[in-house]
C-alpha positions in Angstrom: -1.9 18.5 3.1 -5.0 20.4 2.1 -7.1 19.7 -1.0 -10.2 21.7 -2.0 -13.2 20.6 -4.1 -16.5 22.5 -4.1 -15.6 23.9 -0.7 -14.9 20.4 0.8 -11.6 19.9 2.5 -9.5 16.7 2.0 -6.7 16.6 4.6 -4.2 13.8 4.3 -1.3 12.9 6.6 1.5 11.8 4.2 4.3 11.5 6.8 4.1 7.7 6.7 3.5 5.5 3.6 2.7 1.9 4.3 2.4 0.8 0.6 5.2 1.2 -2.0 6.9 -0.7 -4.8 10.3 0.9 -4.7 12.5 -2.1 -4.2 14.0 -2.6 -7.6 13.4 -5.6 -9.9 11.1 -7.6 -7.6 7.7 -6.9 -9.1 6.0 -4.4 -11.5 7.5 -1.5 -9.5 10.8 0.3 -10.0 13.4 -1.4 -12.2 16.7 0.1 -11.0 18.2 1.4 -7.8 18.8 4.8 -9.3 15.1 5.1 -10.1 14.2 4.1 -6.5 16.6 6.7 -5.0 15.1 9.4 -7.2 11.6 8.5 -6.3 12.3 8.3 -2.6 14.2 11.6 -2.6 11.2 13.3 -4.1 8.9 11.6 -1.6 11.0 13.0 1.2 10.9 16.5 -0.3 7.1 16.1 -0.3 7.1 15.6 3.5 7.4 11.8 3.9 9.3 10.6 7.0 8.6 6.8 7.1 8.3 4.4 4.2 7.4 0.7 4.1 8.6 -1.2 1.1 5.9 -3.8 0.1 6.8 -5.8 -3.0 4.1 -8.1 -4.4 3.9 -11.7 -3.3 1.4 -13.6 -5.4 1.1 -17.3 -6.4 2.6 -18.5 -8.7 4.2 -15.7 -10.6 5.6 -13.4 -7.8 6.7 -15.6 -4.9 9.2 -13.2 -3.5 10.7 -14.7 -0.4 12.0 -13.1 2.8 15.5 -13.5 1.4 14.7 -11.9 -2.0 13.1 -8.9 -0.3 15.6 -8.7 2.5 18.6 -8.7 0.2 17.3 -5.8 -1.9 16.1 -3.9 1.1 19.7 -4.0 2.6 21.0 -2.6 -0.7 18.4 0.2 -0.7 19.2 1.2 2.9 22.9 1.3 2.2 22.3 3.5 -0.9 20.0 5.8 1.1 22.8 6.3 3.6 25.3 7.0 0.8 23.0 9.6 -0.7 22.3 11.3 2.6 18.5 10.8 2.3 17.0 11.0 5.8 14.0 8.7 5.9 13.0 5.7 8.1 12.4 2.7 5.9 11.3 -0.8 6.7 10.2 -3.8 4.7 7.0 -5.8 4.3 5.1 -7.3 1.4 1.8 -7.0 -0.4 0.1 -10.4 -0.5 -2.5 -11.3 -3.0 -4.7 -13.4 -0.8 -4.9 -17.1 -1.8 -4.5 -20.5 -0.3 -0.7 -20.3 -0.5 -0.8 -17.7 2.3 -2.1 -20.3 4.7 0.9 -22.4 4.0 3.2 -19.4 4.6 1.5 -18.8 7.9 2.1 -22.4 9.0 5.8 -22.1 8.0 6.1 -18.7 9.8 7.2 -17.2 6.5 4.9 -14.1 6.5 6.8 -10.9 6.0 5.4 -8.1 8.2 6.4 -4.4 8.6 8.2 -3.2 11.6 4.8 -2.4 13.1 3.7 -6.0 12.6 1.3 -5.1 9.7 0.7 -7.3 6.7 -0.6 -5.7 3.5 -3.1 -7.9 1.7 -5.1 -7.5 -1.5 -7.7 -9.2 -3.6 -7.4 -10.0 -7.2 -9.0 -7.3 -9.2 -11.1 -10.0 -11.0 -12.9 -11.4 -7.9 -12.6 -11.4 -4.1 -10.5 -14.2 -2.5 -12.5 -17.0 -1.1 -9.8 -17.4 1.6 -9.9 -13.7 2.7 -11.7 -14.1 6.0 -9.7 -17.2 7.0 -6.4 -15.4 6.1 -7.4 -12.3 8.1 -8.4 -14.5 11.1 -5.2 -16.5 10.9 -3.0 -13.4 10.6 -4.5 -11.9 13.7 -4.2 -15.2 15.5 -0.5 -15.2 14.7 0.0 -11.7 16.1 -0.1 -9.7 12.8 -2.2 -6.8 11.9 -3.8 -7.3 8.4 -4.2 -4.1 6.3 -6.5 -4.3 3.2 -4.9 -2.5 0.3 -6.9 -0.1 -1.9 -10.5 -1.4 -1.4 -11.8 1.5 -3.5 -10.2 -0.2 -6.6 -12.2 -3.4 -6.3 -15.2 -3.3 -8.6 -16.9 -6.0 -6.6 -16.9 -3.6 -3.6 -18.2 -0.6 -5.5 -21.9 -1.2 -4.9 -21.5 -0.6 -1.2 -17.9 0.1 -0.4 -18.6 1.5 3.1 -20.5 -1.6 4.1 -17.6 -3.8 2.8 -15.0 -1.8 4.7 -17.1 -1.8 7.9 -17.2 -5.6 7.7 -13.4 -5.7 7.2 -13.0 -3.6 10.3 -15.2 -5.9 12.3 -12.8 -8.7 11.2 -9.9 -6.8 12.7 -8.5 -5.5 9.4 -7.1 -2.0 8.8 -8.0 -0.1 5.7 -5.5 1.6 3.3 -6.7 3.9 0.4 -4.5 5.0 -2.4 -3.9 8.7 -2.7 -3.9 8.6 -6.5 -7.5 7.4 -6.4 -8.4 11.0 -5.5 -6.7 12.1 -8.7 -8.8 9.7 -10.8 -5.7 7.7 -11.7 -7.6 4.4 -11.5 -10.8 5.6 -13.0 -14.1 7.1 -11.8 -15.2 4.0 -9.8 -12.0 4.2 -7.6 -12.4 8.0 -7.3 -16.0 7.7 -6.2 -15.1 4.9 -3.7 -12.2 6.9 -2.2 -14.4 9.9 -1.7 -17.1 7.8 -0.1 -14.7 6.4 2.4 -13.1 9.7 3.2 -14.5 11.1 6.4 -16.1 7.8 7.5 -13.4 7.1 10.1 -12.8 3.7 8.4 -9.5 4.5 6.7 -6.3 4.0 8.7 -3.8 4.9 6.0 -3.6 7.0 2.8 -0.7 5.7 0.8 1.1 6.2 -2.5 1.3 2.7 -3.8 4.0 4.1 -6.0 5.4 1.9 -8.7 7.3 4.4 -10.9 8.4 8.0 -11.3 5.4 9.0 -13.3 3.1 8.0 -10.4 5.3 9.9 -7.9 5.2 13.0 -10.0 1.4 12.7 -10.2 1.4 12.4 -6.4 3.3 15.6 -6.1 0.7 17.4 -8.2 -2.0 15.9 -6.0 -0.3 17.2 -2.9 -0.2 20.6 -4.6 -3.9 20.5 -5.1 -3.9 20.3 -8.9 -6.9 17.9 -9.0 -9.1 19.7 -6.5 
């Protein structure tokens, strides 16, 4: 995909998306299976080949379990087959880092993608005081932590490149939201995404799609409407 802005080229590989909220009725993402199918169908038409479903897991409000996520994932896979939609899907979760994750690690209840990656995020209010311990423990358990959308954290904005360099030193991968480049989350996230682009720090650009409106905006972004 090629985006232009003042003669600068932004090239994104959107064949694999490691961050999505398309499993129905588990979090603030899609509400129905029909909506999920419509969104995924459009994502495939935009070139997507592989999709990881990552519902929120956050204490105490969204404690989705392996069973909760797995049951809905089976239904989604079955419906994709019925609809003839050709896409590789797997399941994971997006964990809001907190002390509860340390307990899940002890119980071997962390949900990772097929690649062994675990998507983690901070609260948007303040960074988690447990972040470095969680990243360390995830790696020690054989998982690959992936920090979701660092460009959206206001507490990273002052020196986002430095913060992401530190995360990489800890062994954490970095995922930036594509919609940040459209200004969807505001000027701060837009600026952060642009600063990270081209640094070599970003491992994944992803949709973080919650609803059809966001997916349609993503299509416009792919078409270069914002560049």
